[in-house]
Structures are given as C-alpha cells and as structure tokens.
C-alpha positions in Angstrom: -2.4 -16.4 22.4 -0.8 -13.0 22.2 -1.2 -10.2 19.8 2.2 -9.3 18.4 1.4 -7.1 15.4 -1.5 -5.3 13.7 -2.6 -3.9 10.3 -5.8 -1.9 9.8 -6.0 -3.4 6.2 -7.1 0.1 5.0 -10.3 -0.3 7.0 -11.4 -3.3 5.0 -12.9 -6.4 6.8 -10.8 -9.5 6.7 -12.2 -12.6 5.0 -10.4 -15.8 4.1 -6.7 -15.0 4.9 -4.1 -17.2 3.2 -0.4 -17.1 4.3 2.3 -18.6 2.2 6.1 -18.7 2.3 7.7 -17.2 -0.8 11.4 -17.4 -0.9 12.5 -16.0 2.5 9.3 -14.0 3.1 5.9 -14.9 4.5 3.2 -13.2 2.5 -0.5 -12.9 3.6 -3.2 -12.7 1.0 -6.4 -11.4 2.6 -9.7 -11.4 0.8 -12.2 -8.8 1.9 -16.0 -8.5 2.0 -17.4 -6.0 -0.6 -17.0 -2.3 0.0 -15.7 0.8 -1.7 -12.9 2.5 0.3 -9.8 4.7 -0.2 -6.6 2.9 -1.0 -3.9 5.2 0.6 -1.2 3.5 -1.6 -2.9 4.7 -4.9 -4.9 7.6 -3.6 -8.0 6.2 -5.3 -11.4 4.8 -4.1 -11.3 1.1 -4.9 -13.7 -1.8 -4.5 -12.5 -4.1 -1.7 -10.7 -7.1 -3.1 -7.4 -8.6 -1.8 -4.8 -7.1 0.4 -1.2 -8.4 0.2 1.0 -8.0 3.2 4.6 -9.1 4.0 4.2 -10.7 7.5 7.7 -12.1 7.7 8.1 -9.9 10.8 4.8 -10.4 12.5 5.5 -7.4 14.8 5.6 -5.1 11.8 3.4 -6.3 8.9 4.1 -4.4 5.7 1.2 -3.6 3.5 2.4 -4.3 -0.1 -0.6 -3.9 -2.3 -4.4 -3.9 -2.7 -6.0 -5.6 -5.7 -9.5 -4.3 -6.3 -12.3 -6.8 -6.3 -15.8 -7.0 -7.6 -18.2 -4.1 -6.9 -20.8 -4.6 -4.2 -21.3 -4.5 -0.5 -20.8 -7.4 2.0 -21.2 -10.8 0.3 -22.1 -9.3 -3.1 -18.6 -8.0 -3.7 -15.0 -8.4 -2.6 -12.8 -11.4 -3.3 -12.3 -15.1 -2.4 -8.9 -16.5 -1.9 -7.5 -19.5 -3.9 -4.2 -21.3 -3.8 -0.9 -19.6 -4.5 1.2 -21.3 -7.2 4.9 -20.7 -7.6 6.1 -20.4 -11.2 9.8 -19.4 -11.0 10.6 -16.6 -10.8 7.1 -15.2 -10.9 4.3 -16.0 -8.4 0.8 -16.4 -9.7 -2.2 -16.0 -7.4 -5.5 -17.5 -8.3 -8.2 -15.0 -7.3 -11.7 -16.1 -8.2 -13.2 -12.6 -8.1 -10.8 -11.2 -10.6 -11.2 -14.1 -13.0 -7.6 -14.2 -14.1 -4.2 -15.1 -12.9 -2.5 -12.2 -11.2 1.3 -11.9 -11.5 2.5 -10.3 -8.3 5.2 -8.4 -10.2 2.2 -6.2 -11.3 1.8 -5.0 -7.8 5.3 -4.8 -6.1 
C-alpha cells in the first residue's frame, strides 16, 4: 500500500468514509466524530459533521464542503454516513445526524 494523497479534513477525525462515483468524478463523504472546529471555507466555528471531497485525482483531493453535524464531543456528536442516492440531475445524500435529505447543490 502506498500513500498517494492527503487531506487534513480541517483537523477533524475521520469516521465512516463513503466514496461514490458521481458522473465523471469520485466524491468522498467523510463523517466525523463530534467536535467544534474552524471551517476555513466559511470562516466560522462549526460542529464536526460531514466533509465532502472530490477524490477523482487521489494525488490532489479537493475539499468541497463541510456540513455541520450534531453538537457534542467524540461519539456524542458528529455524523454517520448513509447511502448516496442519485436523483438526476441532483444528488441526495442521506445523513442521519442532520435528519433530512441534503441536496449537494446547497454546498457546491
């Protein structure tokens, strides 16, 4: 096994990664343990939830978005991953911690 790329995930711990092909891209949905950290994309402190990365080029993963999760530390907060469902042309991601369908157009 060889490391070919890296993302610091905004300093959030990785939990239950899910990678799915969407069109011509490979998108990683990475749930996180609970925490409250800075999101450099928004400039705000956010509860750890789900990171969305384009990993089509594994040597240069591109951080697309962070969806805040439930408040709390470690197992008390964060997000759990579900299955991605394609509904043309939008993609809906089931994220248990948010309690609703998330249309990815909301984030990128």
